[in-house]
N, C-alpha and C positions, 0 to 999 in steps of 0.2 A: 658161356653162352651156347645155346643149342643151335643146331643147323637151321632150325626154323626161325630162331631169332636173327640169325645172320641173313636169312632170306628176306625177312621183313625189313631189316636195315637196308639191304641192297635195293629193295623196292622203293623205299622212301628216298634214298639218295638218287636213284635213277629218275623217279618222278619229279623231284624238286629240281634236279640239275637240268632237266629237259623241258621244264614248264614254260620257259620263255620262247621256245620254238613255235608252238601254236599261236602265241600272242603275236609274234612277228609275222607269221603267215597271214593272220587275219587283218592286220593293220593296212589301211590304205585302200582296200577293195570296197568295203562297205563301212557304214558307221559302226563304232565300237559297240553300241547297244545291240545292233543286229547280230554281230559276231557273238556276243555274250548270250543272246537268246538261243542261238543254234548250239552253242557249246553246252549250255545247261540242258537243253532239250535232248541232246544226244547222251548226256551223262545220266539223266533221270532213269531211263530203263535199266541201265547197268547198276545203278544204286538199288533199285527195287529188286533186281535179281540177286544182288549181294545180300540184301536184307532177308529175302526169302530163303536163300541157301543157309544163312547163318541162324535162322530161326527168330529173327527180330520181328517185332510187330510192324505191320504195314497199314493197319487201320487205326485211326485215332478219332476221338470224339470231335464233332464239328466245331465245338468252341475252342479247341486247341489250334485250329487252323489260322485264327487271327494272330496267335503268337508265332506260328510258323511263318506267316506272311511278313510279320514285322522283322523276324530274324533274317529272312531272305532279303528283305529290302535294305536293312541297315548294315548287316554284316557282309553279305555276299554281293548283292547287286551294286550297292553304292561303292564298296571297296573295289570291286572289279572294274566298274565303269571308270572310276578315277584313275585306276592303274592303267587301263587301256588308253585313256586320253593322254596320260603322262608318257606312255611309251612312244608316242608319236615324235617326241623331241629328245629322247634319251637313247644312248647307245645300247645295243642288245646285251652287252656284257653286264651292264648295271642292272638290267632286269632280273638276271639270275641271282643277284645279291639281295 
């Protein structure tokens, strides 16, 4: 493994092992849907910057946006909303698993 591979691995381990922290910080203050809205709103500019730096396309035909909306609704929004609601009754250690 190259040092870059190890760096990527460490980044993934750090990201997933601390992902439950923002979730616990958000719970109880506002509705989970509002927390998710702000979380994705803050992540969007970072993702556009990452796509721009890596040379990925950031413009797509308008017809593809329906597919993107469906993916966002069913894969991300629904999953995260249910996860946030479930986190209200589960110990934080189980959220990391």
